[in-house]
N, C-alpha and C positions, 0 to 999 in steps of 0.2 A: 636434256632429252627432247628429241623431236616430237612434234605432235602425233605423227603416225605411230611412234612407239608408245606414246601415252594411250592412244586409241586402242592399240592391241592389248596393252596391259589391263586396261579397263574391261575390255571384252573377256579376257582370260579370268580376271578376278571376280567380276560381278555376274558373269555367265548369263543365266536366264533372266536376271533382273534387268538386263539391257534390252529395251524394246527396239531402240534404234540408236546408232551412233554414227556421226559423220564428221568429216574434216573438210568443209567446203572451201576454205581459204586459208592462207598462211596465218598461223597464230589463232585460229578459231576452231573450236570443237563444240558440237551439239550432241547432247546425250538425253535420250528420252527414257524415263523410268515410270513404273506404276507408282501412284502416290503412297502405297504401302511400303515401298522400297526407298522412298525419298531420303529419309534421315540416314539410313545405312549408306546410301550412295554418297551423300554429301560428306558424311564422316570419313568414308574411304578416300574420297578425293582430297579432303583436307589433310588427312594423316599421311597418305602415300605420295601425293604430288604437290603438297603445299598450296592447295587452293583455299587459302584462309581468308582472302579478301573478297567480300561481297560488294559488287559495284552497285547493284540494285536488284529489286524483284519487280517483275511486271506481270500484268494479267492481260488476257485476251478473251473477249466474249466470242465464242465460236457458235453460239446458238444453243444446242443441247448441252454443251460442255463449256467449261472455262479451262483455259490453259494458263498455268502459272510457270513463269520462266525465272530461274535463279541464275543471275549473271555473276559467275565466280572468276577470279583472276589469280594467277601466280606471276612469277617474274618472267615467264616465257609466253603465256597465251591467255586467252579468255575462253572459258568453258561455260556454256549455258546448259543448265539442267532443266528439262521440260517435263511437266506432268499434267495430267488432266483430272478434273473432278466434275461430276455431273451437276448441271444447273439446279436440279431439284434437291440436291443435297451437297451444297458447295463447301466441302470440308477437306482439309489436308493437314497433316501433322506439322507442327512448328519445327523449324530448324534452329531455334534460338539456343537450345542446349548444346549445339555443335558450333554454331557461329553466332555469338551474342549480338553482333552488329546487325543481324537480320531483324531485330526487334521493331525498329521504326518502319522498315520497308513492309513487313507483314501487316502492321497497323494501317499503313497507307493503302495497301491492296484490299484490306478488309473494308475500309471506308468507301473506296471507289467501286468495288465489285460485290461486297457482301460475303466474301469467302472467309470462312471461319478457320483459323489456324489453331487446331486443337493442341492444348497444352501450353499455349502462349502465356507468359507470366502477367501480361497487362494489356489485353486486347481491347483498349478503349479508343475513342475517337482521337484522330490526330489532325486531319485536314478539314473536316466538315464542321460547320458551326454547331454549337450546343443545341440550337433549336431546329436543326435539320431533321426532317421527318424520319422516323424509324422505318427501316425496310425499303428505303429509297436510295438507290446506288447510281450515281451519275455517269459511270463509264459502262454501264450495261447498255446493250443495244436497244432494249425495250424502254429505256428511260425517256420520258417526255418532259421537256422543260415547260414549266408553268410560271408565268410572270407572278412574282409575289405581290401581295397586297401593298398598296401605297402606304408607307409608314410615316412619311414626312409630307404634310400637306403641301400640295403644289409641286412635289417632287416627281421625277419621271422614272 
């Protein structure tokens, strides 16, 4: 099935849940949905179009909001599902019940941005050190690097 057909079928099936959908290049589709419709949209894409492979999940600090991008793939194209969550309450539902492989990616985004994936089975640190300060997220635009105390005498 061609991407344009996939786009039309998504529009027809998800209707008002589609905030925006584009096909900007061959084999690429971008779909924007409300975070409350995220799980349903991902389930639909997996079941109807075989978007069962999750390449990664990424986050973007937009200032007042965070954008979370779910990069899904099937044998024909890559589809990125985009959703927003407010900075003052950075929460989205987990998709691990639909795509279990999202587990580590959601933990990574949680570490780097502080976004809570509600319902995640094990949302513990993945990348940051155990002694990393709570509430400090290194990929947020407001994060300021502070050189750590010298732990090794004479070290730089």
